[in-house]
N, C-alpha and C positions, 0 to 999 in steps of 0.2 A: 492459581491468589486471585482470594478478595481482597478488593484494594475499593481504596476512597483517594479524592483529586483534592490537595490544598492551595490556594494561588494568592499572593499577596494583593489582588486586584484583577478582574474581569479582564476574561481573556479565549481568545480560542486556543485550543490545542488537543493534540487527541491522545492516546495510548492502548496497547493491548499486546497482546501476545510475542510475537518474535518475527526472526528475521537473520538477514546478514548484511556485512557488509557489501557495495561490490563499486564498483565501476560507476565517476563520473563521467560526463559529456564534457568536453575539451574546454567549452565557455564557462563550468562551474566558477565560483567561488569560494572556496572552501579548506578547510583545517581541519585534520583528522591528526590525533593521540591513539597511540598503540602503551596502553599499561602492565603489557604481560603476553602471555605466548598467546594468540589468535591464530584459529585456523579458515587460512580463506575457504569456499565454495565457489568450483565454477560447474554452469549449468549450461547446456546447450538446450536444444528446442525442436522434436521435430512434430510434422502434422501436420492436417489442414491447414491450409492460410484463412476458412472461410469455410459453413457448411454447406457442405454437400448431400445431396438424395442422389442416389446410385438406384437405377428400376431397369432388371431386364426379365421382358416374360417374351415365350416361345413357346408353343405348343407341337412339338414336329409331327405328328400324326395328322393335324388338321388342313385342309385345302377350302385357303379363304377363296372366295369370286370380287370383279373388282368393286363391289357394292362396300361386299361384308370385308374388305380389308380397310374400304375408307373411313368406315367405322368406326375399327378397328385401331387403327393411328389415329384417329380422331378424338376416341377414346383414351389413349393414353397420353396426346398431346395435353388433356383436360387435368390427367392424374399428375403429370410430371407438374404440370403448373399450381398447383392445388403443394403437391411436397414442397416446391422452391418458396412459394406464398409462406409453407408454416416457417421453413427452415431459414430460409433468409428475407425479415421481415423490414417493413420501407420505413422512410418516414412518416411519421403518422400527419394525415391530413388538417392538425390543427396544432404541431410546430412550427416555429417559425428560428428563425438563423441565429445564433447567440455571436456574438464577437469574444471573443476569452480574455477573459481579465488578468492581468497582471501576472495574480497567485497562481492562474492557471500553468504560468509558465514555470514557477517554481516548483510544482505540485510534478509536472512533468520529469526535470529535473531527479528530485524527490525518488521517483519510481526505477529514474536508469539509473538511480546511484543503490536501491536496494536490488534488483535484477538482476545489472550489470551487463544492462540491454541498453542501446542506444537506436532514440529513430530520428524520423522529422514531426517536430512537433507541430511546424508550420502546415504540413500535408492534414491533419487531421482538421473534417468540419464539427463545427459544434449547433446544435438544435437543442431549444426548451420548451416543453411544453404548457403553457401557462396556467396557472392553477388549479395543478397537476403535483399532488404526493406523491402518486407513482403512476409508471407504464405497463400498460398491458402487451407482453411479449410472447409471442407458441399458448396464450392461451390461461396464462400466469399476470399477476401483479408484481412487477419486478420494482426496485427502487432505479433502475437505467439502466443501459444497453448499448454495445457498438456492432455496427456493420461493418463488413470490409470488403473492400476493392472497392473505390477508394473508400479511406476510413472516415467515418461517422461514429458521433455518440450522440446520443439523444436522452437528454436528460427532465428531467420534473420539474418544473417551479420548484419546488420549497424544500429540495435537494443539491439547487444547482452550487449552493455556496459551501457542500460537506466534502472536505478532502479527502479523508477516507474514501467513502464512495465516487468519489470524480477520479479519483487514483484505482482505482479497483479496475476502471473502468481502461484507464490510462495503460495497465495495463496489458488488456486484452490487446491492444493496440501492437505492442511491442512482442509478446508472445504472436502476434497476428494470427490468433485461433481461439477456438471457446474452449468449454473448460475448466475445470478449477484445478490442476496439477499441484500436488501438496508441496512441489520444490520448489516451486514460484508464487504460490500465495498464500503457503504457512512456514516454513523454513523460510525463504530467499525476505518478503517484504510483506508477513506477519507484524499489525503494529505500524506497518505504514498504510495500508489497504485495505477495508474492511474487506473481511470473509464470515458473512455467516449464510442462516440459512444453506439453500444448495448445495456452495462452496464449501462449507464449511463441512458437508456428510462427504463431500467427494477427495478436501482435502485432508482432513479425518482431523485428530488430538494432540497433542502431546503425548508423550510416553509416562508414566511414573519413573524416580528409582529405588529399589529394592530396598527394603529394611536396612540392610547392613550395608548397602553403598559406600562410596566413601565421602565426606564429607569436606566441602573447601569452606574456604573463607571467602568474601567479595575481592581482596586485594590478589585474589588467587587466579582468582579470573582475567581472562582476557579484556579491558574495556575499552573502549574505540568510542570518541565524539567526535562526529562530521559537525561544522557548522554551515547553513547556507544563509549566504548572503544575498538580496536581492541584486538583479545586475541596473547597473545606471537608469537605463529603457524600462526599468519595472517601479522606476519610483515618482510619486506626485509630490503628496506633504507625507505620504507615509512607505513604507514596502513589506510586503511578508518576508520576516525570516526565519527559521526553524532550525530546533537542532536535534539528529538525531543519535541516541546513542545506543550500542550497539554490544553487550556482554555474549563471549565465548569460554563453554568447555573447553579448558582444553585439554582434559585427556580422552583418550578412547571407550571410555565406557559411561555410563551413566552417575553423578554424584548426586548430592543433594547442597543445596545453598544455606549457609546458615547467614542469619540475619541480624545484627544489635540492634537496639533502642536508640534512636537521637540521645534523646533521657530518661533518665533510673524509670521516673514513671508514665512513661507514655503506654499506652495498651496495645497500640502499633506499633509497625516496622515501618522505617522507608526504605524504597524500594528506587528508584528514579527519579533523580529532579537536575533542575535548571537551574543555574542563577543570572540575571543579567543586568549589568546594571552599567548607569551609566559615565562611563565612560569611567568611574571612579566604585572602587570597591566599596566607598561606603554609602553612597547615594543608589539602593535597590532600585530599579526599572520594573520587576518583572522578578515571581517568583514558585516554583511550581515543583512540586514535594507527593510522587505518587506510593501510596502507605499497604501494608498490606496487613491484615490477618493474624497469618501463621508468621512462624520465624524462620521458616525454609520454606525453599521450592526447589523441586529437579529441575534437571539435566540432562536430555539425553546427550550421548556420544559427541562429542564434536559441534553439539550443538548451539547454538545462538539465537537472540533473545534482543528486542527491539525498540524499545521506545523513542516515542517521535515528538514533540513541542515546538508548536509554533504559533506565531505571533506577527501584529503590525505592530514593525516599531518607526517611529516618525526619523526626521533626517537627525542627523548625526553618529557620534561614535559611541561603540558600543561595547561592554568587555560580556565573553560568558562563561560560566563556568556550570560544566556539568561532572555528573557523579551518579555514579548505583551505592546504594547504602553508605557504608565512610567512605570509598576509593574514589576521590576525585583523579581530574587531568588537569595540568595547569589551563592556567585564563588565556582567554586567545579573546584578540581585538577585531571589530570588526564596522567596516563604514556602510550607512548608510544613506546613496545619492549625494555623497559626496565621492 
């Protein structure tokens, strides 16, 4: 969908792609509402916990003398070290330790929610490279990277506040593997974590329904809204809050979703949106709407799409309403720093 953004005031929020709802860590304060049939996905992960390099060298008919054997072993050790240096980069010499800001804890809970995997946030060590916009990783320039055993995440200074990029690396920690499996980075956490470049190539793209596929109205979808309030320890003068909206195709076949205009003269169509008020629906604190140029879009069989809004809210109580097109869920109230 071609989309643009509309906000009532400057704010930090991100949107894209798709995903699924997932379980939350026990300490999360949240509310969830379903307005239709929804299909939960369960995901299990298998694979190496960190990049490995395996190498076997054998010459069945060769006879090596002690001196030749020593040189041969020395050569193997040098090559093995080179492979390890290539597949398991260390912390850059210019990097400095980073004390994780309070918003990272919220981002961790969001990543747990979309993936359905829990982990120990306190076990992750953070590093930032001052004045850097990208990082060198295996001969390429990347936005950030994760190193396992123990878990470490390295960020360039200019992207340390990018939620989608930080959450991308958090997802690697929770999966405890490299690579970008489609189930995790697109189906489960698309719209919550960044996935472009190599990630997009590995995870693939969303499919398209055929022209004859059934057409559903927004009210026919399963619409779920999860509201994440900051924990008291994460609030100073303000706290990061987030709203995660998920729509799910309840059918076991691809469908088209028909959008309606908000007003008769609109040239675009609203998709996801959120309204936050100062504990009074007449006093709007924040407003965000995602717009589509097209009047419909497709969803695969049982497929979900995520949209994420986040902002720093001052201390107090706030009402939150999330919606998709014309389909909204009941207003919820959260407390920030209370």
